[in-house]
C-alpha positions as CSV (number, residue, x, y, z in Angstrom):
1,M,6.8,24.6,1.0
2,T,6.5,22.4,-2.4
3,R,6.5,19.3,-0.6
4,L,4.8,20.3,2.8
5,L,1.8,21.8,1.1
6,P,1.0,18.7,-1.0
7,G,1.3,16.7,1.7
8,I,-1.2,18.3,4.1
9,V,-4.0,18.5,1.2
10,M,-3.3,15.0,0.7
11,T,-3.5,14.3,4.4
12,I,-7.1,16.5,4.8
13,L,-8.4,14.8,1.2
14,W,-7.9,11.3,2.8
15,V,-9.0,12.1,6.7
16,L,-12.0,13.8,4.6
17,L,-12.8,11.0,2.8
18,L,-12.8,8.3,5.9
19,V,-14.7,10.4,7.9
20,Y,-17.6,11.6,5.6
21,G,-17.4,9.7,2.5
22,P,-19.4,7.1,1.8
23,A,-17.8,3.1,1.7
24,N,-18.5,3.0,-1.9
25,L,-17.2,6.2,-2.9
26,F,-14.3,5.2,-1.0
27,W,-14.2,1.9,-2.9
28,L,-14.0,3.7,-6.2
29,V,-11.3,6.0,-5.0
30,V,-8.8,2.9,-4.0
31,I,-9.6,1.7,-8.1
32,L,-7.8,4.9,-8.7
33,M,-5.4,4.5,-6.5
34,A,-4.6,0.8,-7.6
35,V,-4.6,2.1,-11.2
36,F,-1.7,4.7,-10.5
37,A,0.0,2.4,-8.7
38,L,-0.1,-0.6,-11.6
39,Y,0.7,2.1,-14.1
40,E,3.7,3.4,-12.4
41,Y,4.6,-0.6,-11.1
42,Y,4.7,-1.4,-14.5
43,K,6.6,1.4,-15.9
44,M,9.6,0.3,-13.8
45,T,9.0,-3.2,-13.9
46,I,8.3,-4.0,-17.7
47,D,8.4,-0.4,-19.4
48,I,4.6,-1.7,-21.0
49,P,4.1,1.7,-23.8
50,I,0.9,3.4,-22.6
51,G,-2.1,1.9,-25.0
52,A,-3.9,-0.9,-25.8
53,R,-1.2,-3.3,-24.0
54,L,-1.1,-1.2,-20.7
55,V,-4.9,-0.6,-20.3
56,Q,-5.3,-4.4,-20.7
57,T,-3.0,-5.3,-18.6
58,I,-3.9,-3.0,-15.6
59,A,-7.7,-4.0,-15.8
60,F,-7.0,-7.9,-14.9
61,A,-4.7,-7.2,-12.1
62,I,-7.1,-4.7,-10.3
63,S,-9.6,-7.6,-10.4
64,P,-9.1,-7.9,-6.5
65,V,-10.4,-4.8,-5.8
66,L,-13.1,-4.3,-8.0
67,V,-14.9,-7.4,-6.5
68,S,-13.8,-6.2,-3.0
69,V,-17.2,-4.3,-2.9
70,F,-19.0,-7.4,-2.0
71,Q,-17.1,-7.3,1.3
72,R,-16.0,-10.7,0.4
73,P,-12.5,-12.1,1.1
74,D,-13.4,-15.6,-0.5
75,L,-14.2,-13.5,-4.2
76,F,-10.5,-12.8,-4.1
77,M,-9.2,-16.4,-5.5
78,P,-11.2,-16.5,-8.2
79,A,-10.6,-12.6,-8.9
80,L,-6.7,-13.3,-9.1
81,F,-7.6,-16.6,-11.1
82,V,-9.1,-14.1,-13.7
83,S,-6.4,-11.7,-13.6
84,L,-3.9,-15.1,-14.1
85,I,-6.2,-16.4,-17.1
86,G,-6.2,-12.8,-18.4
87,I,-1.9,-12.1,-18.2
88,I,-1.3,-15.4,-20.2
89,L,-3.9,-14.3,-22.8
90,L,-2.7,-11.1,-23.0
91,S,1.0,-13.0,-23.5
92,L,-0.8,-15.3,-26.0
93,K,-1.8,-12.3,-27.6
94,Y,1.3,-9.7,-27.9
95,H,3.8,-12.3,-28.1
96,K,5.5,-10.9,-30.8
97,R,5.5,-7.4,-29.2
98,F,7.4,-8.5,-26.0
99,E,11.0,-8.7,-25.6
100,H,11.5,-11.1,-22.5
101,I,7.4,-12.7,-22.7
102,L,8.6,-14.5,-19.0
103,L,9.7,-11.3,-17.9
104,F,6.0,-10.0,-18.5
105,L,4.4,-13.0,-17.0
106,G,6.0,-12.9,-13.8
107,F,5.7,-9.3,-13.4
108,S,2.5,-8.7,-14.0
109,S,1.2,-11.5,-11.5
110,F,3.2,-10.1,-9.3
111,G,1.5,-6.7,-9.5
112,A,-2.1,-8.5,-9.4
113,L,-0.9,-9.8,-6.3
114,Y,1.4,-6.8,-4.6
115,I,-1.1,-4.0,-5.4
116,G,-4.3,-5.5,-6.6
117,L,-4.7,-7.9,-4.0
118,C,-3.4,-6.2,-1.2
119,L,-5.3,-3.1,-1.8
120,A,-8.3,-4.7,-1.9
121,H,-7.9,-5.3,1.7
122,L,-8.6,-1.7,2.1
123,V,-11.8,-1.7,1.0
124,L,-12.4,-4.8,3.1
125,I,-12.0,-2.7,6.7
126,R,-13.9,0.0,5.7
127,Y,-17.1,-1.9,5.1
128,L,-16.1,-3.4,8.5
129,P,-18.0,-2.1,11.6
130,H,-15.6,1.3,12.6
131,G,-13.6,0.7,9.6
132,S,-13.1,4.7,9.1
133,A,-12.0,4.7,12.3
134,W,-9.4,1.5,11.7
135,L,-8.8,3.0,8.6
136,L,-7.5,6.4,10.1
137,V,-5.7,4.5,13.0
138,L,-3.9,2.3,9.9
139,T,-3.0,5.8,8.4
140,A,-1.4,6.9,11.7
141,I,0.8,3.7,12.1
142,T,2.3,4.0,8.5
143,A,1.9,8.0,8.8
144,G,3.3,8.2,12.4
145,G,6.3,5.4,11.5
146,D,7.6,7.2,8.3
147,T,7.7,10.5,10.6
148,G,9.4,9.0,13.2
149,A,12.1,6.7,11.4
150,Y,13.0,10.0,9.3
151,Y,13.6,12.2,12.6
152,I,14.9,9.5,15.1
153,G,17.2,8.0,11.8
154,T,18.4,11.5,10.5
155,H,19.8,12.5,14.4
156,F,20.5,9.5,15.9
157,G,21.1,6.9,13.2
158,R,24.2,5.1,13.0
159,R,23.9,1.2,11.6
160,K,22.3,0.3,8.5
161,L,19.2,-1.5,8.1
162,C,19.3,-2.7,4.5
163,P,22.1,-0.5,2.9
164,E,22.4,-3.0,-0.8
165,I,18.2,-2.1,-1.0
166,S,17.6,1.3,0.8
167,P,21.1,2.7,2.3
168,G,18.9,6.1,4.1
169,K,17.3,3.2,6.6
170,T,19.2,2.9,9.9
171,V,18.0,0.2,12.7
172,E,17.7,3.0,15.3
173,G,15.3,4.8,12.8
174,A,13.2,1.8,12.3
175,I,13.0,1.6,15.8
176,G,12.1,5.6,16.4
177,G,9.4,4.6,13.6
178,I,7.7,1.3,15.3
179,L,7.9,3.3,18.7
180,A,5.6,6.2,16.8
181,G,3.8,4.5,14.5
182,S,2.4,2.4,17.8
183,I,2.3,5.7,20.1
184,S,0.2,7.6,17.3
185,A,-2.1,4.2,16.7
186,V,-2.8,4.4,20.6
187,A,-3.2,8.1,20.5
188,F,-5.8,7.9,17.3
189,G,-7.5,4.7,19.3
190,L,-8.5,6.4,22.4
191,L,-10.0,8.8,19.9
192,L,-12.0,7.0,17.8
193,L,-12.4,3.5,19.2
194,P,-12.5,4.1,23.1
195,E,-14.3,1.0,23.1
196,F,-11.3,-1.1,22.5
197,N,-8.3,-1.8,25.1
198,S,-5.8,1.0,24.4
199,L,-2.9,-2.0,25.7
200,V,-4.4,-4.3,23.0
201,I,-4.3,-1.9,19.9
202,F,-0.4,-1.0,21.4
203,V,0.6,-4.6,20.5
204,A,-1.3,-4.9,17.2
205,A,-0.1,-1.8,16.6
206,L,4.2,-2.7,16.9
207,M,3.4,-5.8,14.6
208,L,1.9,-3.7,12.0
209,S,4.6,-0.9,12.3
210,L,6.8,-4.0,11.7
211,V,5.1,-4.8,9.0
212,S,5.1,-1.4,7.3
213,I,8.7,-1.4,7.4
214,I,8.7,-4.8,5.2
215,G,6.4,-2.8,2.9
216,D,8.6,-0.4,2.4
217,L,11.4,-2.7,1.4
218,A,9.5,-4.5,-0.9
219,E,9.1,-1.4,-3.1
220,S,12.8,0.1,-2.2
221,V,13.5,-3.5,-3.7
222,I,11.5,-2.7,-6.8
223,K,12.7,0.7,-7.2
224,R,16.3,-0.6,-6.8
225,S,15.9,-2.9,-9.1
226,A,14.6,-0.8,-11.5
227,G,17.2,2.1,-11.1
228,V,14.9,4.9,-9.8
229,K,14.2,7.0,-7.0
230,D,10.6,7.4,-6.7
231,S,7.7,5.5,-8.4
232,G,6.5,8.3,-10.2
233,T,6.1,12.3,-10.0
234,L,2.2,12.5,-10.4
235,L,2.5,13.4,-6.1
236,F,4.7,16.6,-6.5
237,G,7.5,16.4,-3.8
238,H,5.8,13.8,-2.6
239,G,6.7,10.7,-5.6
240,G,4.0,8.5,-7.0
241,V,1.0,6.9,-5.7
242,L,3.0,4.0,-4.8
243,D,5.5,5.6,-3.0
244,R,2.5,7.0,-0.5
245,I,1.0,3.7,0.0
246,D,3.8,1.2,0.4
247,G,3.3,0.3,4.0
248,M,-0.4,0.0,3.6
249,L,-0.3,-2.3,0.7
250,I,1.4,-5.6,3.6
251,T,-0.4,-3.9,6.6
252,A,-3.8,-4.0,5.3
253,P,-4.5,-7.7,5.1
254,V,-3.0,-8.4,8.2
255,L,-5.1,-5.5,10.3
256,Y,-8.0,-7.2,8.6
257,Y,-7.8,-10.7,9.3
258,I,-6.6,-9.5,13.2
259,L,-10.2,-7.9,12.9
260,D,-11.9,-10.6,10.9
261,L,-10.8,-13.0,13.6
262,G,-11.5,-10.6,16.6
263,L,-8.0,-10.4,17.7
264,L,-8.7,-7.2,18.4
């Protein structure tokens, strides 16, 4: 119950935000998500103490999310350049207080790409026609995939997927997650996007489900390297913010460009 109740509450709030919340409110929520996710990521990787350095590093890393409100992906490159320049300036300013300054430069810059840039695409999707519906479909893919992978892997999992990175994941669980995520996407597509071809949505969902697994494994690599089980404890029994959005981080850009190129 301690895990189930927070999960239900988070799901309801997310759905209400997508269905009833204006796009600008969604942008503000994503900024908040990015701040918490970057905080967890930096605590795992470079463990900057809470203070001015951490605040400044996060401020530069969220630059792509900040400019996403203008609905122009061409602004992401200048935003990432601002992130890079800012991180370099921070390394110069605090160079005597960093034990391994090259690690700071590398991990901080990757945080801007992995979290800042990827989350910015959620905002771009929200501003598209039917953006809220597509984000609900994306949520169905990641949530359905996680649920399917867990239950299929628990009952039928035999072959390890990546035992050195994530010992609990199995090939059977991954297949179950891909199928469950794809079926969930089609169900939500029929309900929310009846004008789109269900077969096309299913094919796209198969690809996005596979990409979601890659995103999940990417965070597992980070956590394994940092020697932690969860990215944080903010979400009670659900770990940290980064634990909840890891699948969406990689799938959001893929979905956005599929939609932007008119492939759906």
